[in-house]
N, C-alpha and C positions, 0 to 999 in steps of 0.2 A: 303397465309392464309388467307380467307375474315375474320376470329370471328366472325362468325355469331353463337354465341352457342346457345347451348339445351343442357338442361339440361335432362341428361341420366336417373340419380337415385341417390337417398344418398349414400356416401360413408358408412353406416353401412349396407347396403344393398347386398353390396359385401364384402364376407367375406375375412379375412385377408388369403391371398394365396389363394385365390379363384376367380373364374370367373365368369362373365359374357356376354351372348352374343346378342348385335345389332343388329336385321337385318336390313337389307338393301337392297330396289327393292322392285318392286311387285312381286309378288307369281309368277307371270306366267315367271319372269325374272329369279329366282333362285340364284341368286347370294351370292357369300359367306357372313359374314356376320361379322362386326367388334366383337373381343373379348378382352374385359377389364379382365385388369388383376390386382388383389389388392399385391401387393410388398412389402408393409410395411404399416406402420400405417396413413403414407399420402400420398401415392406414389402408384398412379394407370397407368397404361401404356397400350394401346388400339394398336391392329393391328389390319391385315385384317385374316381373321379365314382360313386356308386351306381348302382343299377337304375335304368332310365327312369324319370324322376317326371315327372305331369301339370306342363304349365308349363314342362318342360328342367329342366336342373342346380340345384342353391342350397346354398349355404353355409351352415352349417359342414352337409360331409357324414353319412354315417350314422359313428356312435360307432367308432373302431377301424380305419379305414378309413388305409388306406396311404400314406403320405404323399413327398412326393420333393424332394430338394434342389433350390434356386433359388440363382441367383446374379445379383445385377443389376451390370452394368457399361455406365457410359458410355450410360445411359438405355434398358440392351437385357436383356431379360430370356432368363437361357437355365435348360434342364436338361440336367438329364445324360443324356445318350442312353442307355450301357447300362442304367443305373438306369430309366429311364423303358420301357427294351421288355422289361427280368426279367419275365417271368410275374407276375402278383399274388397268386394262389392256385395251389394243385396241380388245379382244375378250367382256370384256365389255360395250366397247364401241360401236362396230357393234352390240351387241346385243339391245342394251339401244337404237336406232340409233338419232334421231332428238328429242326422248322425255328424252333421259339422262334417270339417278337412278334415280326414285321415289324419292324426298324427305318425306318419310316416316319413321319415327326412333320408334321403340318400345321394351322392356327389355321384356326376356326371362327370366327363370333363377328363 
């Protein structure tokens, strides 16, 4: 892990037992996003969202889903930017090619 922490949102922006989606890559890459789940007052988990589901993302993600490091500091939620932007599979690596996964991070929700 590189520990290039990027603030994603404030803890209060994720409802208790609720989720936020963090898109990864460029629009043309159509990569699954990272899903933030607030499991408790001071616990946020992050994992790669699976294929599109009817009704939107859900927790827990598919078995064996890639997980991401989360840091909580002074009411803010951070993800490691390098970890988040690394291809999550061989297919993503092939799709991204030499450009890699775009380092654009935005929170929807």
